[in-house]
N, C-alpha and C positions, 0 to 999 in steps of 0.2 A: 510388479504392479504397485501402484501407490496412489495416494490422494493428490489430485491436481487442483491447483487454484490459479485463476487468472488474476494477476497483480497489475495494478496501475500505480504510477508514481506522479506526485505533484510536489513541487518545491516552492516554499514561501520564504520571504525575509521575516525579520522579527516583528514587523507591522502587519504580517499576514498578507502581504502583496504577493500575488502569484508571479513566479519567475519562469517563463516558458523556456528561455535559453538555458537556464540552470537545469531544468528538467531534462532537456535533451542531452546535456553533457553528463548528467549523473546517471542516466539509465544504463549506459554502457560501463561507466566506472563502477557502479555497484555490482554489475554482473561480473566484471573482472575481479573485483574485491572478493566476491563469494566463490567464483569458479576458478580463478587463477588468471594471470596476466595474458595468457594466450587465448582466452575466451573471445569469440568473435560474434556472439549473439547476445541478445538482451533478455533478461528474465521477465521483461515486461511486454514481450511481443506475443506470447502464446501462453496457454495453460502450462504451468510448471510445477514440479515437486520441489518446494523450497521450504523444507521443514525447519530450518534454522533462521528463518526470516527475522524473528524478533531479536535474537542474539546478534545476528549479523548487522542489523540496522542500529542497534545500540552501539556497536563498535564503530561502524561506518560514520554515524552522526558525530562522533567525537572528533573525527578528522575535519569536519566542517561545522563548527559550533554556531556559525552565523546563520545557518539555514534551519528551517523546519521542514522535515520530510514527512509527507503523508503518503502512506501506501494503502490502497483500497484493495480488498480481496473479494472475489466471487468464487466460491468453491463448487464442487460437484453436486452437493446437496442443495435443494431449492431454498433452504433458509440459511445457508452459510454465507452471510454477507457481513463484512466488517471493514473498519478503517483503523489505522494505526498512525499515531503521530510520534515522531522521534526528533529529539533535539539534544545535542551534546551528551549522548549516552543515556538519556532518559526516554521512557516510552509510555504512551497512553494508548491502551487498547480499547476500542469502541465497537462492541458487537451491535448489529442492527437489531432493532425492536420492531417487529412487524405487527401492525394492529389493523383491525377492520372496524369500520363504523358500525354502530348498533343499527338494528332495523328501525326504520322510521317510515311509517305509512305515508306521511306527507311528502316523501321524496319519490314515491312511485309515480311513473309517467305512463 
């Protein structure tokens, strides 16, 4: 048993322009990078146990320094939401901050 997370991948150029074709190409490449060359599935198709995601993406992003890789994660716990940006071996981890509006009687309908 282990903790599963649903990962999604987006790929951007240095001007933060979304690159759909690069996303499609890198989904399987990243899976093979992590799991081995004979891997025939994507880590981004279903909930997966990918405990080394941060370290793997630091290493992988060094191979493609012209891209910004964004991985979004949704874990098993209801508040486990995050995004991670990787570029040329560097990483920015962004956990979600869930907030609720204050009570406002004027908004009652």
